[in-house]
N, C-alpha and C positions, 0 to 999 in steps of 0.2 A: 532141453531148451536150446534154441539155435544160437550160434555164436554171432555176435553183433560185429559188423564191419562198416566202415565209412569209406566211400569212394567219391573222388572229385572228378567230374566230367568236364572237359575243356574243349570248346570249339571256337571258331573265329568270332562269333557274335555273343556267345554265351547263352543262346536262346534255343533255337530249333534243333540243331544237330546234337548239342550237348544234352538236351532233354530226351531226344530219341535214344541216344546212347545210354543215358541213365536208366531209362525204362527197361531197355534190353538187359542191362547189368543187373537190375533188381531181379528180373525174371531168371536170368542165368544163374545167379548165385543163391537165390532162394531155393532153386532146384538142387543145389549142392548142400543145403542145410544151413545156410547163413541167413541172418536177419540183416537187411541192407538199408543203410541210410545213404543218400546221395546229395551232393550239391553240384550246381552247374555254374560255370563262369567262362569268361573269355581270357585269352592269354595275358592281357594287361592286368587282370584282377588276380592272377595266380598267387603272387607273393602275399597279398592281403589274406586270401583264403588259407594259405599255408601257415601264416602267423596266427590266425584265429582258430584253426582246427587241426586235429590230428587225423590224417587220412591214412588208410591202409595202402591205397595206391591211387594213381591218377590215370585216367583213360582220356587220351587226347586225340583230336582229329585235326588240329592246327598245330603248327610248331609252337613249342613252349620254351621258356627259359629254364633256368636251373630249378629242378624240383626239390632242392634243399634236402636231399637224402630220402625223399619219398619215392618208392618205386613208381615208374611211369611207363606206360605201354601205349603204343599207337592203337587207336580204336577204329582205324579205317576198315579193318576186316569185319567189324560189327556193322558197319554202314553198307559195305558192298556185299557181304555174305561170304566173301572169300577170305579165309583166315580166322574165322570165329573160333575154331578148335585150338589153334595156336595161341590166340589171345587168352582164351580160358586157361590153358595149361600154364602160360607164363604167370597169369594173375594168381592162380591157385598155388603155384610154386612160391610166389612172394608171400602169400598168406600162410603157407606151411612154415616157411622160414621165420615168420613172425610169431609162430606158435598158435595160429588160429585155424 
């Protein structure tokens, strides 16, 4: 059975780019054996999402405030195609440190 993870995807409007990143993350981490749930928001909604949910990490394409202890990684590499492997390694490292 796949390990379940939750990811929060953040972009400027909380719509298009965050949805594109979320879809890419689902594909990327399902290939690694995870069952992935995602939520998408904009930076001003971040605190509310973090209060309501427990996320394994945040993928952001716009500057964000304090992630309240949740690992957060720039998702620009997922958008441009440059740095995807680095993003994946950082995120997998955070998941391993969390025991997942």
